[in-house]
Each structure stands twice: as structure tokens, then as C-alpha cells.
C-alpha positions as CSV (number, residue, x, y, z in Angstrom):
1,X,-0.7,-1.0,-66.3
2,X,0.3,2.6,-66.3
3,X,-0.4,5.4,-63.7
4,X,-1.1,8.9,-64.9
5,X,-1.7,12.1,-63.0
6,X,-3.5,15.3,-64.0
7,X,-2.3,18.1,-61.6
8,X,-4.5,21.2,-61.5
9,X,-6.3,20.7,-64.9
10,X,-2.9,20.4,-66.6
11,X,-1.5,23.6,-65.2
12,X,1.6,21.5,-64.5
13,X,2.2,19.4,-67.6
14,X,4.0,16.1,-67.9
15,X,5.4,14.0,-70.8
16,X,2.6,11.5,-71.4
17,X,1.6,11.2,-75.1
18,X,-0.9,8.4,-74.9
19,X,-4.4,9.2,-76.4
20,X,-6.7,10.7,-73.9
21,X,-3.8,11.4,-71.5
22,X,-1.7,13.9,-73.4
23,X,0.4,16.1,-71.1
24,X,-0.5,14.1,-68.0
25,X,2.3,13.2,-65.6
26,X,3.5,9.6,-65.6
27,X,3.9,8.1,-62.1
28,X,5.9,5.1,-61.0
29,X,3.8,4.5,-58.0
30,X,1.2,5.9,-55.7
31,X,-0.2,4.8,-52.3
32,X,-2.5,5.9,-49.6
33,X,-4.6,4.2,-46.9
34,X,-7.1,4.7,-44.2
35,X,-7.7,3.3,-40.8
36,X,-10.3,3.6,-37.9
37,X,-10.4,2.4,-34.4
38,X,-13.0,-0.3,-33.6
39,X,-13.8,-1.6,-30.2
40,X,-13.3,-5.3,-29.7
41,X,-14.4,-6.1,-26.2
42,X,-15.0,-9.7,-25.4
43,X,-18.7,-10.4,-25.1
44,X,-19.8,-7.1,-26.6
45,X,-19.1,-7.7,-30.3
46,X,-22.6,-6.9,-31.5
47,X,-22.5,-3.2,-30.4
48,X,-19.0,-2.4,-31.5
49,X,-18.2,1.3,-31.8
50,X,-16.1,2.8,-34.6
51,X,-14.3,6.1,-35.0
52,X,-14.4,8.2,-38.2
53,X,-11.7,7.1,-40.7
54,X,-8.2,8.6,-40.7
55,X,-7.0,9.0,-44.2
56,X,-3.3,9.3,-45.1
57,X,-1.9,11.7,-47.6
58,X,-1.5,10.2,-51.1
59,X,2.1,9.5,-51.8
60,X,3.4,9.4,-55.4
61,X,6.8,8.6,-56.9
62,X,8.0,9.5,-60.4
63,X,11.1,10.1,-62.4
64,X,12.2,13.7,-62.9
65,X,10.5,15.1,-66.1
66,X,8.9,18.2,-67.6
67,X,6.5,18.4,-64.6
68,X,9.2,18.5,-62.0
69,X,9.9,22.2,-61.7
70,X,6.1,23.0,-61.5
71,X,5.5,20.4,-58.8
72,X,8.6,21.6,-56.9
73,X,7.3,25.2,-57.1
74,X,3.8,24.0,-55.9
75,X,5.5,22.2,-52.9
76,X,7.2,25.5,-51.9
77,X,4.6,28.1,-52.5
78,X,1.3,26.4,-53.4
79,X,-1.2,27.6,-50.8
80,X,-4.6,27.1,-52.4
81,X,-6.0,23.6,-53.0
82,X,-6.2,22.2,-56.5
83,X,-7.9,19.3,-58.2
84,X,-5.8,16.2,-58.9
85,X,-6.8,13.1,-60.9
86,X,-4.8,9.9,-60.8
87,X,-5.8,7.2,-63.3
88,X,-4.5,3.6,-63.4
89,X,-5.0,2.4,-67.0
90,X,-4.6,-0.8,-68.9
91,X,-4.1,-1.3,-72.6
92,X,-6.5,-3.4,-74.6
93,X,-6.1,-4.5,-78.2
94,X,-6.6,-1.0,-79.6
95,X,-7.0,1.5,-76.8
96,X,-6.2,2.6,-73.3
97,X,-8.9,1.8,-70.7
98,X,-9.3,3.4,-67.3
99,X,-9.1,0.7,-64.6
100,X,-9.5,2.8,-61.5
101,X,-9.5,6.6,-61.0
102,X,-8.9,8.7,-57.9
103,X,-10.1,12.3,-57.8
104,X,-8.6,14.5,-55.0
105,X,-9.9,17.9,-54.3
106,X,-8.3,20.8,-52.4
107,X,-4.8,19.3,-52.9
108,X,-1.7,20.9,-51.5
109,X,1.7,19.2,-51.8
110,X,2.8,18.6,-48.2
111,X,6.0,16.9,-48.8
112,X,8.6,16.8,-51.6
113,X,11.8,14.6,-51.7
114,X,14.2,14.0,-54.6
115,X,16.7,11.2,-54.8
116,X,19.5,10.8,-57.3
117,X,22.1,8.1,-57.9
118,X,25.1,7.9,-60.1
119,X,23.6,5.8,-62.9
120,X,19.9,6.6,-63.0
121,X,17.6,9.6,-63.5
122,X,16.6,11.5,-60.3
123,X,13.4,10.4,-58.8
124,X,10.8,12.4,-56.8
125,X,8.4,11.4,-54.0
126,X,5.6,13.8,-53.1
127,X,2.8,13.7,-50.6
128,X,-0.6,15.2,-51.6
129,X,-2.8,16.4,-48.8
130,X,-6.5,16.8,-49.7
131,X,-10.0,17.4,-48.3
132,X,-12.0,15.0,-50.6
133,X,-11.1,11.8,-52.2
134,X,-13.3,9.8,-54.6
135,X,-12.5,6.4,-56.1
136,X,-14.1,5.2,-59.3
137,X,-13.6,1.6,-60.1
138,X,-14.8,-0.1,-63.2
139,X,-15.0,-3.9,-63.0
140,X,-14.6,-6.1,-66.1
141,X,-16.6,-9.1,-67.0
142,X,-15.2,-12.4,-68.5
143,X,-15.2,-10.8,-71.9
144,X,-13.1,-7.9,-70.4
145,X,-16.0,-5.5,-71.0
146,X,-16.3,-2.7,-68.4
147,X,-19.5,-2.0,-66.5
148,X,-20.5,1.3,-65.0
149,X,-18.0,2.7,-62.6
150,X,-18.6,2.3,-58.9
151,X,-17.9,5.5,-57.0
152,X,-16.9,5.7,-53.4
153,X,-15.5,8.7,-51.5
154,X,-15.0,10.6,-48.3
155,X,-15.2,14.3,-47.5
156,X,-12.8,15.0,-44.7
157,X,-14.0,18.6,-44.1
158,X,-17.6,17.4,-43.5
159,X,-16.6,14.1,-42.0
160,X,-18.9,12.0,-44.1
161,X,-19.0,9.7,-47.1
162,X,-19.7,11.1,-50.5
């Protein structure tokens, strides 16, 4: 599987040449998570209370490429949120299929790090802060045919699910 990112409607272009993903940015990894506090009092498990979720920034890593200077500039001076799409894709016999997609809105780069070693290309790690996140997952059946995507998301500004 491959991971591709579209940053601000391709205003920052990457090196991807795959059909349907031309000029997207190739990522080596991405991660994020969420947590929430739940009460777990002995004898009172049927009326547990839960807090709103706390979502982490999305962290991505990539090798330095065409997009690097644009992303570095955004990390220094970007002050208005942009849209970012991250797709995890798989290859089938004759095409690239979207496995899962994450849409982030109102994104500002909140952290940028670069690491270089003697024998390899420099790598970058960035944290993307956002106000809305939507995941679209397409399950496959036994014949590897995709169904309709299931969409799940959260709006941090409004404090509610999408």
C-alpha cells in the first residue's frame, strides 16, 4: 500500500505520478489518535460518564522531495487553515484503489522536523493541526470489490460528530 497527501488542493505539489494522484505528496507514514476519559467506578458501570474526545495532531513522515520547500514555508508562515487529504491506496490488477481516506479541514502545520544521515536522503516529520477530521473507509468483500464508503468524523470547533 502507498500513502499519498494532497496539501491545499495541490498548492504544494509532490512527486507522485500515479494515475489519479498526479502531483500528490508521497508519505512514508502517518499517525494520529484520540482518547477520552471514562468513569469506571465499581458497582456503577451502567451509568458511566465519558468526556468529549481529545484528538491528536496528525503526524506524517516523508523523504525530502519537491514538496519540501512549500511545506517548510507553510510551517513557518502559514496562518490560515487549508484542506488536506491523505489517501491510503492499494494496487489491484489494473488500477489504484482507495483503501481509506482522511480529510482534514482548517489545517495548519504545527511542527516541522528534518533528519539527515550520511547515507540516506533527508527525511521530514510534520504535525498537522486541524479543526475537522473525516475518515472514509471502503470495505472489500471476498471478491475484493469495494462497497460504499463509510464516513465518520469529528468537528473539534463544534465539539460534535459529523
